[in-house]
N, C-alpha and C positions, 0 to 999 in steps of 0.2 A: 341896932338889930341884934337880937338875942343869938348867941352862939358864934358870931363872927369874931374869931380870934385867929392868931397865927397858928399854923399847924393843921388847920381843918382841911379836909379833902373836899373838893368841889368839882363841878363840870363847867367847862368853858365851851361856849358855842362858837366853833370856827366859822369862817365865812363860807365854807362848803356845807354847813349845817351839821358837821360832825361834832359830837360832844367829846371833848378831850378831858382826861383826868388832870387835875391840877391841885396844888397845895397853896393855901394862903400864906404869903410870906410877909404881909403887911396889910393894914386895914384902917378904915375910918368908919366905924359902925354907924355913926350918926348920918353919914352920907350914903351908906350902903355900898361903898366902893372898896375894892381890894387890889393889892399888888399880888400877882400870881406867878408861880412857876408851873408851866404846863409841859406835859410829856407827850411827845408826838411819835407816831409811827405810820407816816403816810408814804405811799408809793411815789417815786419820781416818775419822770416822763418814760423811763425805760421799764417801768413796772417793779423796780427794786425798792424795797422798803427802806426809808431813811428814819432812823431813830434819833430823836434829839430832845432838847429841852429849850423852851421859849420862855421869855419873861415879858410880862405885860403889867403896866401900872395903871392905877386909877380905873379899874374896870368896873362898870356899873352892874348892879344886881338886876336880874329880870327873871323872876320865878313864874311869871304868868305866860308870856308870849315866847320866852326863850329865844330872843332875836340874836342874830350873829353879832359877835363882839361883846357879849355879856356873859355873866356867870350865874349859876344857880346851884342849890343844893342837889346832891345826887338823888335821882329818883329811887324810891323804895321798890323792891321787887316783890 
């Protein structure tokens, strides 16, 4: 997959369908999978935002349907 290298900025689709910003920290371009560091800012049950960092490995690419649990290139504005 062209352009899939460590350091690229991507979107990860969370299971609540939010798109989270992330950075590729490892990848297998032939399999279109990536290890990701994701930045979070979701509200907890009390409505207070929690900022954090999550790590996910071997995440599949899905540029078409953008299903939860996958990553895709950031949409152009």
